[in-house]
C-alpha beads as a LAMMPS data file, in Angstrom:
LAMMPS data file: protein, C-alpha beads

311 atoms
310 bonds

1 atom types
1 bond types

-500.0 500.0 xlo xhi
-500.0 500.0 ylo yhi
-500.0 500.0 zlo zhi

Masses

1 110.0

Atoms # bond

1 1 1 18.487 -12.450 -2.836
2 1 1 15.152 -13.982 -2.704
3 1 1 13.075 -15.518 -5.583
4 1 1 10.095 -13.461 -6.051
5 1 1 7.530 -14.482 -8.538
6 1 1 4.572 -12.464 -9.906
7 1 1 1.817 -12.344 -7.377
8 1 1 -1.759 -13.402 -8.351
9 1 1 -3.518 -10.418 -10.142
10 1 1 -6.727 -10.608 -8.183
11 1 1 -6.160 -9.375 -4.518
12 1 1 -9.669 -9.121 -3.040
13 1 1 -9.557 -9.067 0.694
14 1 1 -12.933 -8.435 2.550
15 1 1 -12.002 -8.901 6.053
16 1 1 -10.639 -6.162 8.552
17 1 1 -7.458 -8.179 9.178
18 1 1 -4.571 -7.622 6.974
19 1 1 -3.480 -10.642 4.923
20 1 1 -0.347 -10.826 2.917
21 1 1 -0.310 -12.224 -0.682
22 1 1 0.719 -15.805 -0.764
23 1 1 2.956 -15.378 -3.676
24 1 1 6.264 -13.524 -3.272
25 1 1 7.027 -10.361 -5.453
26 1 1 8.394 -10.322 -8.788
27 1 1 10.827 -7.436 -9.447
28 1 1 12.865 -5.357 -11.850
29 1 1 16.704 -4.951 -12.442
30 1 1 18.759 -2.860 -10.192
31 1 1 19.566 0.400 -11.934
32 1 1 23.038 0.899 -10.447
33 1 1 24.365 3.891 -12.340
34 1 1 22.542 7.032 -11.623
35 1 1 24.180 8.879 -14.719
36 1 1 23.694 6.119 -17.272
37 1 1 20.174 4.857 -15.837
38 1 1 18.990 8.630 -15.166
39 1 1 15.843 8.416 -17.227
40 1 1 14.779 4.832 -16.066
41 1 1 15.415 5.881 -12.392
42 1 1 13.205 8.894 -12.850
43 1 1 10.684 6.608 -14.521
44 1 1 10.678 4.083 -11.818
45 1 1 10.476 6.783 -9.071
46 1 1 7.492 8.402 -10.927
47 1 1 5.504 4.956 -11.039
48 1 1 6.078 4.509 -7.330
49 1 1 4.766 8.020 -6.612
50 1 1 1.815 7.610 -8.654
51 1 1 0.963 4.144 -7.030
52 1 1 1.420 5.904 -3.607
53 1 1 -0.868 8.735 -4.546
54 1 1 -3.206 5.977 -5.763
55 1 1 -3.059 4.306 -2.458
56 1 1 -3.934 7.595 -0.765
57 1 1 -6.765 8.398 -3.146
58 1 1 -8.480 4.995 -2.560
59 1 1 -8.276 5.209 1.298
60 1 1 -9.705 8.745 1.051
61 1 1 -12.607 7.495 -1.039
62 1 1 -13.264 4.615 1.328
63 1 1 -13.321 6.884 4.244
64 1 1 -15.956 9.162 2.485
65 1 1 -18.148 6.168 1.923
66 1 1 -17.861 5.042 5.558
67 1 1 -18.789 8.412 6.947
68 1 1 -22.008 8.186 8.973
69 1 1 -21.899 4.256 8.791
70 1 1 -21.531 1.981 11.956
71 1 1 -18.174 2.929 13.523
72 1 1 -16.651 -0.537 13.807
73 1 1 -18.519 -2.302 10.957
74 1 1 -17.285 -2.118 7.543
75 1 1 -19.834 -1.112 4.707
76 1 1 -17.613 0.090 1.864
77 1 1 -15.363 -2.416 0.109
78 1 1 -12.785 -2.102 -2.581
79 1 1 -13.065 -5.348 -4.579
80 1 1 -9.365 -5.684 -5.531
81 1 1 -10.009 -5.207 -9.257
82 1 1 -9.610 -2.276 -11.658
83 1 1 -12.499 -2.914 -13.826
84 1 1 -16.040 -1.794 -12.876
85 1 1 -17.637 -2.849 -10.603
86 1 1 -14.313 -1.893 -8.396
87 1 1 -16.505 -1.465 -5.023
88 1 1 -19.105 -2.988 -3.036
89 1 1 -21.428 -1.142 -0.544
90 1 1 -23.376 -3.389 1.920
91 1 1 -25.101 -0.781 4.150
92 1 1 -28.622 -0.258 4.825
93 1 1 -28.707 3.399 4.629
94 1 1 -31.682 4.874 2.780
95 1 1 -29.100 6.787 0.509
96 1 1 -27.589 3.501 -0.367
97 1 1 -27.673 3.811 -4.183
98 1 1 -26.233 7.434 -3.839
99 1 1 -23.389 6.231 -1.574
100 1 1 -22.651 3.173 -3.747
101 1 1 -22.529 5.218 -6.934
102 1 1 -20.388 8.034 -5.319
103 1 1 -18.054 5.365 -4.051
104 1 1 -17.552 3.801 -7.366
105 1 1 -17.069 7.009 -9.180
106 1 1 -14.458 8.150 -6.556
107 1 1 -12.368 5.051 -7.099
108 1 1 -12.701 5.106 -10.937
109 1 1 -11.463 8.770 -10.654
110 1 1 -8.428 7.494 -8.696
111 1 1 -7.520 4.876 -11.138
112 1 1 -8.123 7.284 -14.128
113 1 1 -5.190 9.500 -12.618
114 1 1 -2.431 6.982 -13.116
115 1 1 -0.279 6.896 -16.410
116 1 1 2.927 4.994 -16.123
117 1 1 4.101 6.269 -19.536
118 1 1 4.551 9.786 -18.598
119 1 1 8.334 9.406 -17.711
120 1 1 11.175 7.420 -19.242
121 1 1 13.884 8.042 -21.904
122 1 1 13.016 10.288 -24.776
123 1 1 12.667 8.452 -28.137
124 1 1 11.713 5.238 -26.662
125 1 1 8.033 3.801 -26.718
126 1 1 6.179 3.112 -23.569
127 1 1 6.988 -0.730 -23.847
128 1 1 10.775 0.030 -24.500
129 1 1 10.792 2.358 -21.364
130 1 1 9.349 -0.461 -19.508
131 1 1 11.952 -2.981 -20.760
132 1 1 14.678 -0.188 -19.661
133 1 1 13.367 -0.914 -16.025
134 1 1 13.932 -4.540 -16.433
135 1 1 10.197 -5.283 -16.834
136 1 1 9.154 -5.180 -13.207
137 1 1 6.583 -7.524 -12.269
138 1 1 7.057 -9.705 -15.341
139 1 1 10.013 -12.199 -14.645
140 1 1 8.732 -15.663 -13.634
141 1 1 11.378 -18.203 -12.549
142 1 1 14.534 -18.303 -14.546
143 1 1 15.209 -16.790 -18.109
144 1 1 14.417 -13.473 -19.440
145 1 1 11.428 -11.599 -18.148
146 1 1 8.265 -11.800 -20.369
147 1 1 8.074 -7.938 -20.772
148 1 1 4.450 -7.995 -21.755
149 1 1 4.210 -4.210 -21.861
150 1 1 3.808 -1.114 -19.744
151 1 1 0.095 -1.120 -19.987
152 1 1 -0.152 -4.732 -18.657
153 1 1 2.240 -3.890 -15.975
154 1 1 0.250 -0.579 -14.955
155 1 1 -2.933 -2.569 -14.638
156 1 1 -1.164 -5.309 -12.501
157 1 1 0.593 -2.708 -10.343
158 1 1 -2.646 -0.555 -9.797
159 1 1 -4.696 -3.766 -8.953
160 1 1 -1.983 -4.732 -6.491
161 1 1 -2.174 -1.281 -4.905
162 1 1 -5.973 -1.466 -4.842
163 1 1 -5.793 -4.682 -3.027
164 1 1 -3.402 -3.225 -0.455
165 1 1 -5.661 -0.197 0.062
166 1 1 -8.548 -2.507 0.559
167 1 1 -6.692 -4.143 3.343
168 1 1 -5.971 -1.025 5.131
169 1 1 -9.337 0.315 4.652
170 1 1 -10.684 -2.708 6.523
171 1 1 -8.856 -1.987 9.701
172 1 1 -10.957 0.405 11.869
173 1 1 -12.813 -2.557 13.468
174 1 1 -9.197 -3.527 14.734
175 1 1 -9.717 -0.622 17.089
176 1 1 -12.312 -2.108 19.450
177 1 1 -10.977 -2.789 23.002
178 1 1 -10.729 -6.492 23.770
179 1 1 -10.273 -6.322 27.590
180 1 1 -9.636 -3.859 30.469
181 1 1 -5.840 -4.175 29.677
182 1 1 -6.456 -2.978 26.312
183 1 1 -5.689 0.780 27.149
184 1 1 -5.546 1.964 23.521
185 1 1 -8.683 0.126 22.690
186 1 1 -11.963 1.956 21.798
187 1 1 -14.875 1.346 24.121
188 1 1 -18.296 0.371 22.577
189 1 1 -21.658 1.636 23.979
190 1 1 -22.519 -0.198 27.374
191 1 1 -25.379 1.871 28.655
192 1 1 -29.036 1.506 27.984
193 1 1 -29.751 5.099 29.044
194 1 1 -30.598 6.892 25.583
195 1 1 -28.513 10.056 26.517
196 1 1 -25.506 8.292 27.849
197 1 1 -25.586 5.702 25.306
198 1 1 -25.735 8.298 22.454
199 1 1 -22.630 9.997 23.951
200 1 1 -20.865 6.714 24.387
201 1 1 -21.603 6.040 20.585
202 1 1 -20.126 9.441 19.494
203 1 1 -16.921 8.795 21.853
204 1 1 -16.524 5.377 20.143
205 1 1 -16.812 6.668 16.742
206 1 1 -14.366 9.479 17.569
207 1 1 -11.825 7.009 19.050
208 1 1 -12.080 4.661 16.051
209 1 1 -11.452 7.578 13.454
210 1 1 -8.579 8.693 15.593
211 1 1 -6.819 5.487 15.748
212 1 1 -7.448 4.828 12.056
213 1 1 -6.122 8.213 11.194
214 1 1 -2.956 7.512 13.050
215 1 1 -2.261 4.244 11.011
216 1 1 -3.059 5.949 7.707
217 1 1 -0.449 8.629 8.491
218 1 1 1.958 5.855 9.665
219 1 1 1.406 3.817 6.361
220 1 1 2.057 7.102 4.382
221 1 1 5.098 7.892 6.264
222 1 1 6.573 4.400 5.504
223 1 1 5.895 4.848 1.849
224 1 1 7.748 8.054 2.053
225 1 1 10.788 6.321 3.707
226 1 1 10.690 3.624 1.158
227 1 1 10.590 6.074 -1.866
228 1 1 13.612 8.039 -0.485
229 1 1 15.522 4.925 0.201
230 1 1 15.152 3.336 -3.200
231 1 1 16.023 6.686 -4.906
232 1 1 19.140 7.237 -2.949
233 1 1 22.562 6.627 -4.366
234 1 1 24.710 8.461 -1.695
235 1 1 23.590 6.432 1.355
236 1 1 22.062 9.368 3.003
237 1 1 18.622 8.005 3.049
238 1 1 19.184 4.063 3.029
239 1 1 21.238 3.735 -0.112
240 1 1 18.703 1.482 -1.958
241 1 1 19.297 2.830 -5.391
242 1 1 22.236 0.522 -6.474
243 1 1 21.487 -2.175 -4.028
244 1 1 19.189 -5.196 -4.677
245 1 1 16.814 -5.841 -1.699
246 1 1 15.335 -7.127 0.701
247 1 1 16.350 -6.257 3.352
248 1 1 17.380 -2.848 1.882
249 1 1 14.329 -0.352 1.974
250 1 1 11.986 -3.123 3.427
251 1 1 10.188 -1.901 6.556
252 1 1 9.533 -5.255 7.860
253 1 1 13.293 -6.386 7.771
254 1 1 15.744 -6.420 10.680
255 1 1 17.861 -3.418 9.999
256 1 1 21.024 -1.665 11.521
257 1 1 19.194 0.949 13.887
258 1 1 21.761 3.473 12.716
259 1 1 20.921 3.003 9.128
260 1 1 19.021 6.201 7.781
261 1 1 16.050 4.151 6.464
262 1 1 15.942 2.412 9.636
263 1 1 15.957 5.769 11.551
264 1 1 13.004 6.938 9.120
265 1 1 11.010 3.863 9.956
266 1 1 11.726 4.334 13.682
267 1 1 10.558 7.910 13.488
268 1 1 7.285 7.078 12.043
269 1 1 6.832 4.126 14.455
270 1 1 7.552 6.421 17.285
271 1 1 4.843 9.018 16.202
272 1 1 2.346 6.094 15.827
273 1 1 2.943 4.686 19.156
274 1 1 2.964 8.107 21.267
275 1 1 -0.584 7.004 22.355
276 1 1 -0.948 3.180 22.879
277 1 1 -2.553 1.250 19.763
278 1 1 -5.536 -0.957 20.493
279 1 1 -4.183 -4.619 20.880
280 1 1 -5.621 -6.040 17.735
281 1 1 -4.574 -3.140 15.666
282 1 1 -1.015 -3.323 16.968
283 1 1 -1.074 -6.930 15.644
284 1 1 -1.815 -5.878 12.157
285 1 1 1.315 -3.935 11.644
286 1 1 3.637 -6.725 10.413
287 1 1 1.181 -7.521 7.858
288 1 1 1.024 -3.850 6.766
289 1 1 5.029 -3.856 6.462
290 1 1 4.816 -6.967 4.352
291 1 1 2.368 -5.487 2.086
292 1 1 4.418 -2.262 1.482
293 1 1 7.602 -4.469 1.099
294 1 1 5.733 -6.523 -1.551
295 1 1 5.030 -3.278 -3.621
296 1 1 8.536 -1.789 -3.427
297 1 1 10.306 -5.142 -4.066
298 1 1 8.113 -5.659 -7.141
299 1 1 9.274 -2.401 -8.629
300 1 1 12.761 -1.986 -7.496
301 1 1 14.459 -5.100 -6.883
302 1 1 15.768 -8.218 -9.055
303 1 1 14.464 -11.862 -8.563
304 1 1 16.928 -14.530 -8.556
305 1 1 17.520 -16.396 -11.859
306 1 1 16.289 -13.334 -13.896
307 1 1 18.715 -12.019 -16.295
308 1 1 18.789 -8.793 -18.258
309 1 1 16.495 -8.537 -21.339
310 1 1 18.330 -9.244 -24.514
311 1 1 19.200 -5.916 -26.347

Bonds

1 1 1 2
2 1 2 3
3 1 3 4
4 1 4 5
5 1 5 6
6 1 6 7
7 1 7 8
8 1 8 9
9 1 9 10
10 1 10 11
11 1 11 12
12 1 12 13
13 1 13 14
14 1 14 15
15 1 15 16
16 1 16 17
17 1 17 18
18 1 18 19
19 1 19 20
20 1 20 21
21 1 21 22
22 1 22 23
23 1 23 24
24 1 24 25
25 1 25 26
26 1 26 27
27 1 27 28
28 1 28 29
29 1 29 30
30 1 30 31
31 1 31 32
32 1 32 33
33 1 33 34
34 1 34 35
35 1 35 36
36 1 36 37
37 1 37 38
38 1 38 39
39 1 39 40
40 1 40 41
41 1 41 42
42 1 42 43
43 1 43 44
44 1 44 45
45 1 45 46
46 1 46 47
47 1 47 48
48 1 48 49
49 1 49 50
50 1 50 51
51 1 51 52
52 1 52 53
53 1 53 54
54 1 54 55
55 1 55 56
56 1 56 57
57 1 57 58
58 1 58 59
59 1 59 60
60 1 60 61
61 1 61 62
62 1 62 63
63 1 63 64
64 1 64 65
65 1 65 66
66 1 66 67
67 1 67 68
68 1 68 69
69 1 69 70
70 1 70 71
71 1 71 72
72 1 72 73
73 1 73 74
74 1 74 75
75 1 75 76
76 1 76 77
77 1 77 78
78 1 78 79
79 1 79 80
80 1 80 81
81 1 81 82
82 1 82 83
83 1 83 84
84 1 84 85
85 1 85 86
86 1 86 87
87 1 87 88
88 1 88 89
89 1 89 90
90 1 90 91
91 1 91 92
92 1 92 93
93 1 93 94
94 1 94 95
95 1 95 96
96 1 96 97
97 1 97 98
98 1 98 99
99 1 99 100
100 1 100 101
101 1 101 102
102 1 102 103
103 1 103 104
104 1 104 105
105 1 105 106
106 1 106 107
107 1 107 108
108 1 108 109
109 1 109 110
110 1 110 111
111 1 111 112
112 1 112 113
113 1 113 114
114 1 114 115
115 1 115 116
116 1 116 117
117 1 117 118
118 1 118 119
119 1 119 120
120 1 120 121
121 1 121 122
122 1 122 123
123 1 123 124
124 1 124 125
125 1 125 126
126 1 126 127
127 1 127 128
128 1 128 129
129 1 129 130
130 1 130 131
131 1 131 132
132 1 132 133
133 1 133 134
134 1 134 135
135 1 135 136
136 1 136 137
137 1 137 138
138 1 138 139
139 1 139 140
140 1 140 141
141 1 141 142
142 1 142 143
143 1 143 144
144 1 144 145
145 1 145 146
146 1 146 147
147 1 147 148
148 1 148 149
149 1 149 150
150 1 150 151
151 1 151 152
152 1 152 153
153 1 153 154
154 1 154 155
155 1 155 156
156 1 156 157
157 1 157 158
158 1 158 159
159 1 159 160
160 1 160 161
161 1 161 162
162 1 162 163
163 1 163 164
164 1 164 165
165 1 165 166
166 1 166 167
167 1 167 168
168 1 168 169
169 1 169 170
170 1 170 171
171 1 171 172
172 1 172 173
173 1 173 174
174 1 174 175
175 1 175 176
176 1 176 177
177 1 177 178
178 1 178 179
179 1 179 180
180 1 180 181
181 1 181 182
182 1 182 183
183 1 183 184
184 1 184 185
185 1 185 186
186 1 186 187
187 1 187 188
188 1 188 189
189 1 189 190
190 1 190 191
191 1 191 192
192 1 192 193
193 1 193 194
194 1 194 195
195 1 195 196
196 1 196 197
197 1 197 198
198 1 198 199
199 1 199 200
200 1 200 201
201 1 201 202
202 1 202 203
203 1 203 204
204 1 204 205
205 1 205 206
206 1 206 207
207 1 207 208
208 1 208 209
209 1 209 210
210 1 210 211
211 1 211 212
212 1 212 213
213 1 213 214
214 1 214 215
215 1 215 216
216 1 216 217
217 1 217 218
218 1 218 219
219 1 219 220
220 1 220 221
221 1 221 222
222 1 222 223
223 1 223 224
224 1 224 225
225 1 225 226
226 1 226 227
227 1 227 228
228 1 228 229
229 1 229 230
230 1 230 231
231 1 231 232
232 1 232 233
233 1 233 234
234 1 234 235
235 1 235 236
236 1 236 237
237 1 237 238
238 1 238 239
239 1 239 240
240 1 240 241
241 1 241 242
242 1 242 243
243 1 243 244
244 1 244 245
245 1 245 246
246 1 246 247
247 1 247 248
248 1 248 249
249 1 249 250
250 1 250 251
251 1 251 252
252 1 252 253
253 1 253 254
254 1 254 255
255 1 255 256
256 1 256 257
257 1 257 258
258 1 258 259
259 1 259 260
260 1 260 261
261 1 261 262
262 1 262 263
263 1 263 264
264 1 264 265
265 1 265 266
266 1 266 267
267 1 267 268
268 1 268 269
269 1 269 270
270 1 270 271
271 1 271 272
272 1 272 273
273 1 273 274
274 1 274 275
275 1 275 276
276 1 276 277
277 1 277 278
278 1 278 279
279 1 279 280
280 1 280 281
281 1 281 282
282 1 282 283
283 1 283 284
284 1 284 285
285 1 285 286
286 1 286 287
287 1 287 288
288 1 288 289
289 1 289 290
290 1 290 291
291 1 291 292
292 1 292 293
293 1 293 294
294 1 294 295
295 1 295 296
296 1 296 297
297 1 297 298
298 1 298 299
299 1 299 300
300 1 300 301
301 1 301 302
302 1 302 303
303 1 303 304
304 1 304 305
305 1 305 306
306 1 306 307
307 1 307 308
308 1 308 309
309 1 309 310
310 1 310 311
């Protein structure tokens, strides 16, 4: 087991390269009895599903904002915070104000759609339901978790998800070909001829959009693998339910290739790499794995030295 402390709340990364939070993840307590912990298990599963939906919504908002902008240059940023302004637009488009406002409104709509209090045992307050999960994200060092409340956790987890979506949304520029051996890389315009150059620009933009779409689908597939693994108490999808991880249900871990979770990850990876990836984009995948693992560990796994909250 690894000691995982709560990550910094502000994760604002404005480069195209995935960076991994320096702090390690905090975590909840393992819910080992699917009968006794039924309500808490359903609650935790719903929280992860909501964060996954939020992640997808944020990427969709970013793509909508970037449409029509320079293909390999990022103009629409997620700031990594959940209080307005949550976005930044740096383009020079004549419709800049409209684009910026629409982007901010879209992200606010994504954030408004989450409600971590929807599930949990009946008769318990939201904070009591949060305690029943082991207060994920709130155990710091040894001793009892601080259990600052479900609303606080929702804000932190949403902000963490937003920071990860910001990193992913910054990756299209990693699709540019770096040399002739980079067979998966996208080739920028090289001709001064207006007609030929215009076609090259269209092909370049189409290539970048295609590569990024593949990576987004891969990211979604990995989250699906993790959700199935952490909800599994029979061993059919990775058996992460009663097991503290990592490496269980962690995409960046070295796994038994015959493990159901490893097979799920391998299937997603095979789909991604049916066509060669750009060299720089391929280098981002380990960071992508670590970011996803951070989020799953924060919600599903127990840090060292943290004991069950007092009854």
